[in-house]
VOVEX-985680 format. One line per field, with one value per residue: residue in three letters; x, y, z of N, C-alpha, C, O in turn. Coordinates in steps of 0.2 Angstrom, whole numbers, plus 5000, padded with zeros to 4 digits. Layout:
VOVEX-985680
resn	[ALA,...]
n.xx	[X,...]
n.yy	[Y,...]
n.zz	[Z,...]
ca.xx	[X,...]
ca.yy	[Y,...]
ca.zz	[Z,...]
c.xx	[X,...]
c.yy	[Y,...]
c.zz	[Z,...]
o.xx	[X,...]
o.yy	[Y,...]
o.zz	[Z,...]
***
This chain:
VOVEX-985680
resn	[MET,LYS,THR,ASP,THR,THR,TYR,ILE,ALA,GLU,LEU,ASN,TYR,ASN,THR,LEU,GLY,THR,ASP,PHE,LYS,LEU,GLU,ILE,VAL,ALA,ALA,ASN,LEU,LEU,LYS,TYR,TYR,ARG,MET,SER,SER,ASN,MET,PHE,ILE,LYS,ARG,ILE,GLY,ILE,ASN,ASP,ARG,PRO,PHE,LEU,LYS,ASP,VAL,ARG,ASN,ILE,TYR,THR,ASN,SER,TYR,GLY,PHE,GLU,ASP,GLU,THR,LEU,VAL,LEU,GLU,THR,TYR,ARG,GLU,SER,ILE,TYR,ASP,TYR,LEU,PRO,GLU,GLY,LEU,PHE,HIS,PRO,PRO,SER,LEU,GLY,ASN,TYR,ASN,LYS,ASN,VAL,GLU,GLY,VAL,VAL,ASN,GLU,ILE,ARG,LYS,GLN,ARG,GLN,VAL,GLU,GLU,ASN,ALA,ARG,ASN,PHE,PHE,GLN,PRO,PHE,GLU,ILE,GLU,ILE,PHE,ASN,THR,GLU,VAL,ALA,ALA,LEU,ILE,LYS,GLU,THR,GLU,PHE,ASP,ILE,ALA,ASP,LYS,SER,ASP,THR,LEU,VAL,ASN,THR,LEU,SER,GLU,LEU,TRP,PRO,LEU,LEU,LYS,LYS,VAL,ASP,LYS,GLU,THR,ALA,ARG,THR,PHE,PHE,TYR,ILE,LEU,PRO,PHE,LEU,HIS,GLU,VAL,ARG,GLY,ASN,ARG,ARG,TRP,ILE,GLU,ARG,PHE,LEU,SER,ALA,PHE,LEU,ARG,VAL,LYS,VAL,GLU,ILE,GLY,TYR,ARG,PRO,ASN,VAL,ILE,ASP,HIS,LYS,ASP,ASP,GLU,GLU,GLY,PHE,THR,ARG,LEU,GLY,LYS,THR,ARG,LEU,GLY,ILE,THR,PHE,ILE,PRO,ASN,GLY,GLN,HIS,MET,ASP,GLY,GLU,ARG,ASN,TRP,GLN,LEU,ASN,ILE,GLY,PRO,LEU,PRO,TYR,ASN,GLN,ILE,ASP,LYS,TYR,VAL,PRO,GLY,HIS,PRO,PHE,ARG,LYS,LEU,LEU,GLN,ALA,ILE,TYR,ASP,TYR,LEU,ILE,PRO,ILE,SER,VAL,LYS,ILE,PHE,GLU,ASN,PHE,ILE,THR,VAL,LYS,THR,GLU,GLN,SER,PHE,LEU,LEU,ASN,ASP,ARG,GLY,GLU,SER,SER,HIS,LEU,GLY,TYR,SER,THR,PHE,ILE]
n.xx	[5498,5483,5471,5462,5448,5440,5440,5440,5428,5428,5437,5443,5442,5444,5450,5449,5455,5455,5448,5445,5443,5430,5434,5448,5449,5443,5451,5463,5459,5456,5468,5476,5469,5460,5447,5439,5427,5418,5413,5403,5395,5386,5376,5369,5364,5365,5361,5366,5380,5387,5393,5399,5409,5416,5415,5403,5400,5407,5404,5400,5390,5380,5369,5361,5369,5383,5396,5404,5400,5407,5401,5401,5396,5392,5391,5384,5376,5365,5361,5348,5345,5348,5338,5323,5310,5297,5297,5296,5285,5270,5269,5273,5260,5249,5235,5226,5215,5215,5216,5226,5232,5231,5240,5252,5253,5254,5266,5275,5273,5278,5291,5295,5294,5304,5316,5316,5319,5331,5339,5338,5346,5359,5368,5373,5379,5389,5397,5402,5409,5418,5426,5432,5440,5448,5456,5462,5470,5478,5485,5492,5501,5512,5518,5533,5535,5528,5527,5526,5532,5528,5532,5546,5546,5540,5547,5559,5559,5564,5577,5586,5596,5594,5586,5594,5600,5597,5581,5580,5590,5587,5575,5580,5587,5577,5571,5580,5581,5573,5580,5592,5598,5601,5612,5623,5639,5642,5653,5652,5638,5638,5645,5636,5625,5630,5633,5621,5615,5624,5624,5635,5649,5655,5668,5675,5690,5704,5716,5731,5733,5743,5754,5760,5773,5769,5756,5755,5749,5746,5758,5762,5772,5784,5800,5803,5789,5786,5788,5800,5796,5784,5775,5782,5792,5807,5807,5798,5786,5775,5765,5751,5744,5730,5716,5711,5698,5697,5689,5684,5678,5669,5669,5667,5657,5662,5653,5648,5657,5659,5650,5656,5666,5673,5662,5651,5633,5629,5640,5641,5630,5634,5645,5638,5632,5643,5647,5637,5636,5649,5661,5666,5680,5687,5696,5693,5697,5696,5695,5693,5688,5689,5681,5690,5694,5697,5698,5702,5710,5707,5707,5695,5681,5670,5674,5672,5680,5692,5697,5706,5715,5704,5700,5711,5729,5744]
n.yy	[5575,5570,5578,5576,5567,5561,5549,5539,5532,5523,5513,5497,5489,5477,5461,5444,5436,5445,5454,5468,5478,5490,5501,5501,5505,5517,5524,5525,5533,5545,5548,5550,5558,5574,5574,5574,5579,5575,5562,5548,5535,5520,5509,5493,5481,5464,5454,5448,5446,5434,5429,5439,5454,5465,5478,5485,5494,5508,5525,5541,5555,5569,5574,5584,5595,5606,5601,5585,5570,5556,5540,5526,5510,5496,5479,5478,5478,5490,5502,5501,5488,5481,5484,5480,5470,5478,5490,5503,5501,5491,5473,5465,5463,5461,5460,5450,5451,5460,5465,5462,5474,5482,5475,5477,5491,5492,5486,5495,5506,5502,5500,5513,5519,5511,5515,5529,5528,5521,5532,5541,5536,5536,5547,5545,5532,5536,5544,5535,5527,5536,5538,5526,5525,5536,5532,5521,5528,5535,5524,5519,5529,5526,5516,5511,5513,5524,5541,5551,5559,5554,5542,5543,5555,5550,5539,5545,5550,5540,5539,5552,5557,5555,5566,5575,5572,5570,5568,5557,5549,5545,5538,5527,5521,5516,5508,5497,5493,5483,5471,5472,5465,5453,5455,5458,5456,5448,5449,5450,5453,5465,5473,5474,5480,5493,5498,5499,5508,5520,5522,5521,5512,5500,5491,5478,5474,5465,5469,5468,5466,5477,5478,5490,5497,5509,5507,5501,5507,5504,5498,5485,5478,5480,5477,5463,5461,5453,5440,5433,5431,5426,5436,5447,5455,5459,5469,5483,5484,5474,5460,5453,5442,5444,5450,5465,5476,5484,5497,5502,5515,5522,5527,5544,5557,5575,5584,5577,5574,5581,5575,5564,5569,5570,5575,5579,5576,5565,5557,5553,5545,5535,5530,5525,5514,5506,5502,5494,5484,5479,5467,5469,5466,5470,5482,5497,5503,5516,5520,5533,5535,5546,5555,5557,5571,5585,5596,5591,5596,5611,5627,5637,5647,5640,5627,5614,5605,5602,5593,5589,5574,5567,5571,5578,5577,5578]
n.zz	[5399,5391,5381,5371,5369,5360,5353,5363,5366,5356,5358,5362,5377,5383,5380,5373,5384,5395,5408,5414,5429,5432,5439,5437,5423,5424,5433,5425,5414,5421,5425,5414,5406,5404,5412,5424,5428,5419,5418,5419,5428,5425,5432,5427,5432,5436,5428,5415,5419,5423,5411,5404,5402,5415,5412,5402,5391,5384,5380,5373,5378,5377,5385,5383,5385,5381,5383,5381,5389,5396,5397,5407,5407,5417,5422,5436,5452,5458,5471,5472,5469,5480,5489,5498,5489,5480,5487,5481,5472,5470,5470,5454,5442,5451,5450,5441,5433,5424,5406,5392,5387,5398,5407,5400,5401,5415,5417,5410,5418,5430,5426,5423,5436,5442,5435,5439,5452,5452,5446,5456,5466,5460,5461,5474,5472,5462,5470,5479,5471,5465,5477,5478,5466,5468,5479,5472,5462,5471,5476,5465,5464,5472,5465,5458,5445,5442,5437,5446,5461,5473,5480,5482,5490,5501,5506,5507,5520,5528,5523,5524,5517,5504,5500,5496,5484,5466,5459,5450,5453,5466,5463,5455,5465,5474,5466,5464,5477,5483,5479,5484,5495,5489,5482,5490,5494,5483,5470,5456,5454,5461,5453,5442,5449,5453,5440,5435,5444,5444,5431,5422,5416,5427,5434,5444,5451,5457,5470,5478,5496,5505,5518,5528,5539,5544,5547,5559,5572,5585,5590,5589,5583,5589,5595,5606,5607,5596,5585,5574,5557,5560,5567,5563,5551,5543,5533,5532,5524,5516,5508,5514,5508,5507,5497,5490,5484,5469,5461,5446,5439,5426,5408,5414,5411,5411,5417,5427,5436,5448,5457,5463,5471,5487,5500,5493,5492,5485,5484,5498,5498,5490,5497,5508,5502,5498,5510,5514,5504,5501,5508,5525,5528,5517,5508,5499,5484,5473,5456,5445,5429,5416,5403,5388,5381,5370,5378,5391,5401,5407,5412,5419,5423,5426,5430,5427,5421,5427,5439,5452,5454,5448,5435,5432,5434,5442]
ca.xx	[5491,5480,5465,5458,5445,5434,5441,5440,5422,5429,5443,5441,5446,5445,5451,5446,5457,5455,5441,5447,5438,5428,5439,5455,5448,5441,5457,5468,5456,5457,5475,5480,5465,5457,5440,5437,5420,5414,5413,5397,5395,5379,5375,5363,5362,5370,5358,5371,5387,5391,5396,5401,5414,5413,5413,5398,5401,5409,5401,5399,5383,5380,5364,5358,5374,5388,5402,5403,5401,5409,5397,5404,5391,5395,5386,5384,5370,5365,5358,5341,5344,5349,5332,5317,5306,5290,5297,5294,5279,5267,5272,5271,5254,5245,5228,5225,5208,5216,5217,5233,5234,5232,5246,5257,5253,5256,5273,5278,5273,5283,5298,5297,5296,5311,5321,5317,5322,5338,5342,5338,5352,5365,5373,5377,5384,5395,5401,5406,5414,5424,5431,5436,5444,5453,5460,5466,5475,5483,5489,5497,5507,5517,5522,5540,5535,5524,5531,5525,5537,5525,5536,5552,5545,5538,5553,5565,5559,5568,5584,5586,5602,5591,5583,5600,5602,5592,5575,5581,5595,5583,5570,5584,5589,5571,5569,5584,5581,5571,5585,5599,5601,5604,5618,5628,5645,5644,5657,5649,5632,5639,5647,5630,5621,5633,5633,5614,5614,5628,5623,5641,5652,5659,5672,5679,5696,5708,5722,5734,5733,5750,5754,5765,5775,5765,5749,5755,5748,5746,5765,5762,5778,5790,5805,5801,5782,5785,5792,5802,5793,5777,5772,5787,5796,5812,5805,5792,5781,5774,5759,5748,5740,5723,5715,5706,5694,5698,5683,5686,5671,5669,5671,5663,5656,5664,5648,5646,5663,5658,5646,5660,5671,5671,5658,5644,5628,5629,5646,5639,5625,5638,5649,5634,5630,5649,5647,5632,5637,5656,5663,5670,5687,5690,5697,5690,5701,5692,5699,5688,5690,5685,5680,5696,5692,5702,5698,5703,5712,5706,5706,5689,5677,5664,5677,5669,5684,5698,5696,5712,5714,5699,5702,5718,5734,5751]
ca.yy	[5573,5571,5582,5574,5561,5559,5542,5534,5527,5518,5509,5490,5489,5470,5456,5437,5434,5450,5457,5473,5481,5497,5506,5502,5509,5524,5527,5527,5539,5551,5549,5552,5563,5579,5573,5572,5581,5573,5554,5545,5528,5518,5501,5490,5475,5458,5448,5445,5447,5428,5427,5445,5457,5470,5484,5483,5498,5515,5529,5548,5558,5576,5575,5591,5601,5607,5596,5578,5566,5549,5535,5519,5505,5490,5474,5478,5480,5497,5502,5499,5481,5478,5486,5475,5471,5481,5496,5508,5500,5485,5467,5465,5459,5458,5459,5446,5452,5465,5463,5462,5481,5484,5472,5480,5498,5491,5485,5501,5511,5500,5501,5520,5520,5508,5520,5535,5526,5520,5538,5544,5533,5536,5552,5541,5527,5539,5547,5530,5525,5541,5537,5520,5527,5541,5527,5517,5532,5536,5518,5519,5534,5522,5512,5514,5515,5530,5547,5556,5559,5552,5536,5546,5559,5546,5535,5549,5552,5535,5540,5559,5558,5555,5572,5580,5570,5572,5563,5551,5544,5542,5533,5521,5517,5513,5502,5491,5492,5476,5466,5474,5460,5447,5458,5459,5451,5445,5454,5451,5457,5472,5477,5476,5485,5499,5500,5502,5514,5525,5523,5521,5506,5499,5485,5477,5470,5463,5472,5464,5470,5479,5480,5495,5498,5515,5505,5499,5512,5502,5496,5477,5475,5482,5472,5461,5459,5450,5434,5434,5426,5425,5442,5452,5454,5464,5474,5486,5484,5467,5458,5447,5437,5446,5454,5471,5477,5491,5499,5506,5518,5526,5534,5548,5564,5580,5587,5572,5572,5584,5571,5559,5572,5570,5581,5579,5571,5559,5553,5550,5540,5530,5527,5521,5508,5502,5499,5489,5479,5476,5464,5473,5464,5472,5489,5499,5508,5519,5523,5536,5536,5552,5555,5560,5576,5590,5600,5587,5601,5618,5632,5641,5649,5635,5622,5607,5600,5602,5591,5586,5567,5564,5572,5582,5574,5581]
ca.zz	[5400,5385,5381,5366,5371,5355,5351,5369,5365,5350,5360,5365,5383,5385,5375,5375,5390,5400,5411,5418,5433,5430,5443,5434,5417,5426,5435,5420,5411,5425,5426,5408,5402,5408,5412,5430,5430,5413,5418,5422,5429,5425,5434,5424,5435,5435,5424,5410,5421,5423,5405,5401,5406,5420,5408,5396,5386,5385,5375,5375,5378,5379,5389,5382,5387,5376,5384,5380,5395,5395,5401,5408,5409,5420,5425,5443,5456,5461,5478,5471,5468,5487,5493,5497,5483,5481,5491,5477,5468,5472,5466,5447,5440,5456,5448,5435,5430,5418,5400,5390,5387,5405,5410,5397,5404,5422,5417,5408,5423,5435,5424,5424,5443,5444,5432,5443,5459,5451,5445,5463,5470,5456,5464,5480,5469,5459,5475,5482,5465,5465,5482,5476,5461,5471,5482,5467,5460,5476,5477,5459,5464,5476,5461,5456,5438,5441,5436,5452,5466,5480,5483,5483,5495,5507,5508,5509,5527,5531,5521,5523,5512,5497,5499,5494,5478,5462,5459,5446,5457,5471,5460,5453,5471,5477,5461,5465,5484,5485,5477,5486,5499,5485,5478,5495,5495,5476,5466,5449,5455,5464,5447,5438,5452,5452,5433,5434,5448,5442,5424,5419,5417,5433,5434,5450,5450,5464,5472,5484,5502,5507,5525,5529,5546,5547,5549,5566,5576,5592,5592,5590,5579,5592,5597,5612,5607,5590,5583,5568,5553,5562,5568,5562,5545,5543,5529,5535,5519,5514,5506,5518,5504,5506,5491,5491,5478,5465,5457,5440,5437,5420,5408,5417,5408,5415,5421,5433,5441,5455,5461,5466,5475,5494,5503,5489,5495,5481,5487,5504,5497,5487,5502,5512,5498,5498,5517,5515,5499,5501,5514,5529,5528,5511,5507,5493,5480,5467,5450,5441,5422,5413,5395,5386,5376,5369,5384,5397,5406,5405,5418,5417,5429,5428,5434,5425,5418,5431,5446,5454,5456,5445,5428,5431,5438,5442]
c.xx	[5487,5473,5460,5455,5439,5435,5441,5434,5423,5434,5439,5445,5447,5446,5448,5448,5458,5448,5443,5441,5436,5433,5445,5454,5447,5447,5462,5465,5457,5464,5479,5475,5462,5450,5437,5430,5416,5414,5407,5396,5388,5379,5369,5361,5366,5367,5362,5378,5390,5395,5399,5406,5411,5411,5409,5400,5403,5407,5401,5392,5383,5375,5361,5363,5379,5394,5399,5404,5402,5405,5400,5398,5394,5389,5387,5378,5371,5362,5351,5340,5345,5343,5327,5313,5299,5291,5295,5287,5276,5270,5269,5265,5250,5238,5228,5219,5209,5217,5225,5236,5235,5238,5252,5258,5256,5264,5277,5278,5278,5290,5300,5298,5303,5316,5322,5320,5329,5342,5342,5345,5359,5370,5377,5381,5390,5400,5405,5411,5420,5429,5435,5442,5450,5458,5465,5471,5480,5488,5494,5502,5513,5520,5528,5540,5531,5529,5530,5531,5534,5529,5542,5551,5543,5544,5559,5565,5563,5575,5584,5591,5599,5587,5588,5602,5596,5586,5576,5585,5591,5578,5574,5586,5583,5569,5573,5584,5579,5575,5592,5602,5604,5611,5624,5633,5647,5647,5654,5642,5633,5641,5640,5625,5624,5633,5626,5612,5617,5627,5629,5644,5656,5662,5676,5684,5699,5714,5725,5734,5740,5749,5760,5767,5771,5758,5749,5755,5748,5753,5765,5768,5784,5794,5803,5793,5781,5790,5794,5799,5786,5773,5776,5791,5800,5810,5798,5785,5780,5767,5757,5744,5733,5722,5709,5703,5696,5692,5685,5679,5672,5669,5666,5663,5659,5659,5645,5651,5662,5654,5650,5666,5668,5667,5651,5639,5628,5635,5645,5635,5629,5642,5645,5632,5636,5649,5642,5633,5644,5658,5667,5677,5690,5690,5695,5695,5697,5697,5694,5691,5686,5685,5686,5693,5698,5703,5698,5706,5712,5704,5700,5685,5672,5667,5674,5674,5691,5697,5702,5711,5708,5700,5708,5723,5740,5756]
c.yy	[5575,5575,5579,5567,5559,5552,5537,5529,5522,5513,5502,5489,5482,5466,5449,5435,5439,5452,5462,5476,5488,5502,5507,5506,5516,5528,5529,5533,5545,5553,5552,5557,5568,5578,5571,5573,5578,5565,5552,5538,5525,5510,5499,5484,5469,5452,5444,5445,5440,5426,5433,5448,5462,5476,5482,5487,5505,5519,5536,5550,5565,5578,5582,5597,5601,5602,5589,5574,5559,5544,5529,5515,5499,5486,5474,5480,5487,5496,5500,5492,5477,5480,5480,5476,5474,5487,5502,5507,5493,5479,5467,5461,5456,5457,5456,5447,5457,5462,5464,5469,5483,5481,5475,5487,5497,5490,5491,5506,5509,5501,5508,5522,5517,5513,5526,5533,5525,5527,5542,5542,5534,5541,5549,5536,5530,5542,5541,5527,5530,5540,5531,5521,5531,5537,5523,5521,5534,5530,5517,5524,5531,5517,5515,5516,5522,5536,5552,5555,5557,5547,5539,5551,5556,5543,5539,5551,5546,5536,5548,5561,5559,5561,5577,5577,5571,5566,5557,5546,5541,5537,5527,5517,5513,5507,5496,5489,5485,5470,5467,5468,5454,5449,5458,5454,5448,5450,5456,5455,5464,5476,5479,5481,5492,5502,5503,5508,5520,5527,5524,5514,5505,5492,5484,5472,5469,5467,5469,5469,5471,5481,5485,5496,5504,5513,5502,5504,5510,5499,5489,5475,5478,5476,5470,5459,5455,5444,5434,5428,5425,5432,5448,5450,5460,5470,5477,5485,5477,5466,5452,5442,5439,5450,5459,5472,5484,5492,5504,5509,5523,5523,5538,5555,5569,5583,5583,5571,5575,5580,5566,5562,5572,5576,5581,5574,5565,5554,5550,5544,5534,5526,5523,5514,5504,5499,5494,5483,5475,5473,5469,5472,5467,5479,5491,5504,5510,5522,5526,5537,5541,5551,5559,5565,5581,5595,5597,5591,5608,5622,5637,5643,5644,5629,5615,5602,5599,5600,5587,5579,5564,5565,5576,5579,5578,5576]
c.zz	[5394,5386,5376,5368,5366,5353,5357,5368,5360,5352,5363,5371,5386,5379,5377,5382,5396,5402,5416,5422,5431,5433,5440,5427,5419,5429,5430,5415,5415,5426,5420,5404,5407,5408,5419,5432,5424,5413,5422,5422,5429,5426,5431,5426,5433,5431,5419,5413,5421,5417,5401,5405,5411,5417,5402,5390,5388,5379,5378,5374,5380,5384,5389,5383,5381,5377,5384,5387,5393,5400,5401,5410,5412,5423,5432,5446,5459,5468,5478,5471,5475,5491,5493,5491,5484,5486,5487,5473,5471,5468,5459,5446,5446,5455,5441,5431,5424,5412,5398,5389,5394,5408,5407,5400,5411,5422,5415,5414,5429,5433,5424,5431,5445,5441,5436,5449,5458,5450,5452,5467,5466,5459,5470,5477,5466,5464,5478,5477,5465,5471,5481,5471,5463,5475,5478,5464,5465,5477,5471,5460,5468,5471,5458,5449,5437,5441,5442,5457,5473,5483,5486,5490,5502,5510,5510,5517,5531,5529,5519,5518,5505,5495,5495,5487,5473,5462,5455,5449,5462,5469,5458,5460,5474,5472,5462,5473,5486,5484,5480,5491,5495,5482,5483,5495,5488,5472,5459,5449,5457,5458,5443,5442,5452,5445,5432,5438,5446,5435,5420,5420,5423,5433,5441,5449,5457,5464,5478,5490,5504,5514,5526,5537,5549,5549,5556,5571,5584,5594,5593,5587,5583,5595,5605,5612,5600,5590,5576,5563,5554,5562,5566,5556,5545,5539,5531,5530,5516,5512,5511,5515,5503,5500,5492,5484,5475,5461,5452,5437,5431,5414,5410,5413,5413,5419,5427,5438,5448,5460,5465,5470,5482,5497,5499,5492,5491,5483,5493,5503,5494,5492,5506,5508,5498,5505,5518,5510,5500,5508,5518,5529,5522,5510,5500,5490,5474,5462,5445,5434,5419,5406,5393,5380,5375,5374,5391,5403,5404,5411,5416,5424,5431,5432,5433,5423,5421,5438,5448,5457,5452,5437,5427,5436,5437,5442]
o.xx	[5488,5470,5454,5458,5435,5430,5441,5435,5420,5435,5434,5451,5451,5443,5444,5445,5461,5443,5443,5436,5441,5434,5448,5458,5450,5449,5465,5469,5458,5466,5483,5478,5461,5446,5432,5427,5410,5414,5405,5398,5384,5382,5363,5357,5371,5369,5362,5382,5396,5400,5401,5407,5405,5406,5411,5400,5402,5409,5401,5388,5386,5375,5359,5361,5379,5396,5394,5409,5399,5406,5402,5396,5399,5384,5390,5374,5376,5360,5348,5335,5343,5342,5327,5312,5297,5286,5292,5284,5280,5273,5263,5264,5249,5235,5230,5218,5205,5220,5229,5242,5240,5242,5257,5264,5260,5267,5283,5283,5281,5295,5306,5303,5306,5322,5327,5324,5333,5348,5347,5348,5364,5376,5383,5387,5395,5406,5411,5417,5425,5435,5441,5447,5456,5464,5471,5477,5486,5494,5500,5508,5518,5525,5528,5544,5531,5534,5534,5534,5538,5531,5544,5555,5545,5545,5563,5570,5566,5580,5584,5591,5602,5586,5586,5606,5590,5588,5574,5584,5592,5577,5571,5585,5584,5567,5571,5586,5582,5575,5596,5608,5608,5614,5630,5631,5652,5644,5653,5641,5629,5639,5640,5622,5620,5632,5625,5609,5614,5628,5629,5642,5660,5658,5679,5683,5697,5717,5722,5735,5744,5746,5766,5762,5770,5755,5743,5760,5750,5754,5769,5770,5790,5791,5801,5791,5775,5794,5789,5799,5783,5768,5774,5793,5798,5811,5794,5780,5786,5762,5761,5742,5729,5727,5704,5705,5696,5691,5687,5675,5676,5669,5660,5668,5658,5661,5641,5650,5664,5655,5648,5670,5662,5669,5647,5641,5627,5634,5647,5635,5628,5643,5647,5631,5636,5650,5643,5632,5644,5656,5671,5681,5696,5686,5696,5697,5695,5702,5690,5697,5680,5690,5687,5691,5703,5708,5695,5704,5715,5699,5702,5687,5670,5664,5674,5672,5695,5696,5703,5707,5708,5700,5710,5721,5742,5762]
o.yy	[5580,5574,5580,5562,5555,5549,5531,5524,5517,5508,5503,5488,5481,5467,5449,5432,5438,5451,5461,5477,5491,5507,5512,5510,5520,5534,5535,5537,5550,5559,5557,5559,5566,5581,5567,5570,5580,5562,5555,5534,5528,5507,5502,5480,5470,5446,5438,5443,5440,5423,5432,5446,5463,5479,5478,5485,5507,5518,5537,5548,5566,5583,5585,5603,5597,5599,5587,5576,5556,5545,5526,5516,5496,5488,5469,5484,5489,5491,5496,5489,5472,5477,5477,5482,5473,5490,5507,5512,5489,5481,5470,5455,5451,5453,5458,5444,5458,5456,5466,5470,5487,5485,5477,5489,5502,5493,5492,5509,5513,5502,5510,5526,5520,5514,5528,5537,5526,5528,5546,5546,5533,5540,5550,5535,5527,5541,5542,5525,5527,5541,5531,5519,5531,5538,5522,5519,5534,5530,5515,5523,5534,5514,5521,5520,5524,5536,5557,5549,5558,5548,5538,5550,5558,5543,5537,5553,5548,5534,5549,5566,5562,5563,5582,5581,5572,5561,5551,5540,5535,5532,5521,5511,5508,5502,5491,5484,5482,5465,5463,5467,5450,5445,5457,5448,5445,5455,5461,5459,5468,5482,5485,5485,5497,5508,5508,5512,5526,5532,5528,5510,5510,5487,5489,5467,5472,5469,5469,5475,5466,5486,5482,5495,5505,5517,5502,5506,5514,5497,5487,5469,5477,5471,5474,5455,5453,5443,5434,5423,5422,5433,5454,5445,5466,5476,5473,5486,5474,5470,5448,5438,5435,5453,5458,5469,5489,5488,5510,5505,5527,5517,5537,5557,5569,5586,5585,5567,5572,5581,5564,5559,5573,5582,5585,5569,5559,5548,5544,5539,5528,5520,5517,5509,5497,5493,5489,5477,5469,5476,5473,5477,5466,5483,5487,5509,5506,5525,5522,5540,5540,5548,5565,5562,5580,5598,5598,5590,5610,5620,5641,5640,5643,5626,5611,5596,5595,5604,5581,5578,5558,5560,5577,5578,5581,5578]
o.zz	[5391,5391,5377,5369,5368,5351,5355,5370,5360,5349,5366,5371,5390,5373,5382,5386,5401,5399,5422,5420,5428,5430,5440,5426,5416,5427,5431,5413,5412,5427,5420,5398,5413,5404,5419,5436,5424,5407,5428,5417,5433,5423,5432,5423,5428,5432,5419,5409,5420,5417,5395,5411,5411,5418,5398,5385,5394,5373,5384,5370,5385,5388,5394,5382,5376,5372,5386,5390,5389,5406,5396,5416,5409,5424,5435,5443,5461,5470,5482,5474,5476,5497,5488,5489,5490,5488,5491,5471,5473,5462,5458,5449,5446,5458,5436,5426,5420,5411,5402,5392,5395,5412,5410,5401,5413,5426,5418,5415,5431,5437,5426,5433,5449,5444,5437,5452,5462,5452,5453,5470,5469,5459,5471,5480,5466,5463,5479,5479,5464,5470,5482,5472,5462,5475,5479,5463,5463,5478,5472,5457,5468,5474,5457,5447,5431,5444,5442,5457,5478,5489,5491,5494,5507,5516,5513,5519,5536,5533,5514,5515,5501,5489,5492,5484,5475,5464,5458,5449,5464,5472,5459,5460,5476,5474,5462,5474,5490,5487,5478,5491,5498,5480,5481,5495,5488,5470,5457,5445,5456,5457,5441,5439,5450,5445,5429,5436,5446,5433,5415,5425,5425,5432,5443,5447,5462,5459,5483,5489,5506,5516,5524,5541,5555,5553,5559,5574,5588,5600,5597,5589,5580,5596,5609,5616,5599,5593,5572,5565,5550,5559,5567,5555,5546,5541,5532,5533,5514,5514,5512,5518,5500,5497,5495,5479,5479,5456,5453,5435,5431,5413,5409,5411,5419,5425,5430,5443,5453,5466,5471,5473,5484,5495,5502,5494,5494,5483,5494,5507,5496,5492,5509,5511,5499,5505,5522,5512,5499,5513,5516,5531,5521,5512,5495,5493,5470,5464,5442,5433,5419,5403,5395,5375,5378,5375,5395,5408,5399,5414,5411,5429,5437,5436,5438,5422,5419,5442,5445,5461,5453,5433,5421,5442,5432,5442]
***
């Protein structure tokens, strides 16, 4: 958050093709600068609004105090403009018998009364404006591009598993979540999604589906229940023509290998993504590729380089 606000008054907040609302400008100033108590909104009416921007001018004024106050002028009606005419002073120039000097003095007097009335309503207008800006700032906190954790903390109530992973992983998941249904079942798009989510290269290849006699737990291949060449093959192991998917993930840094070990919360989240994206008829085989270094196998107390089946093999 920045603290230097001396150059804010010199910035041009609108171009020829833009007309930003005053609330948007104020919300950004409150969000990125420490000036929550040094901002003043001044409504000057809508006489020139049809052909000008919402924000008329931004400048600083001390108002006799030490701290600088940022003043934002806008072409908007104040509470005074909505009140019946003549509520605070009689109709203008009601007496035509006065001379020119008297008319000028009457106009100046009524202008002063009007200015005092506008100043009286300004605290109420500023309070209403602050409520609108606060609601806008709260709304921006639910933007996926916002750096706050409001969105993650709110949606984590729907996916409790995300509370156990780091904030960056949860934020990436929510960013891709609206497009997740388009990825489902598409091998190439699943590759791209997993590469973006895991932040490592992911390639999906095919692997033949092998049927083994040990897979027959129900005993369907027993003699008397099978027909040779149709439901029974003499060799207990064979390929049925189906193709499974093999996921080649990596190269993985050694400090991230523990996330892919069964039992880790990130591993559970990854498995849930597999169940949603990959067809149910396909078996998944994972191949983790680790970064090859001089210390690929090193026994130490930290245990960052020796994960059996991931970075270490017998």
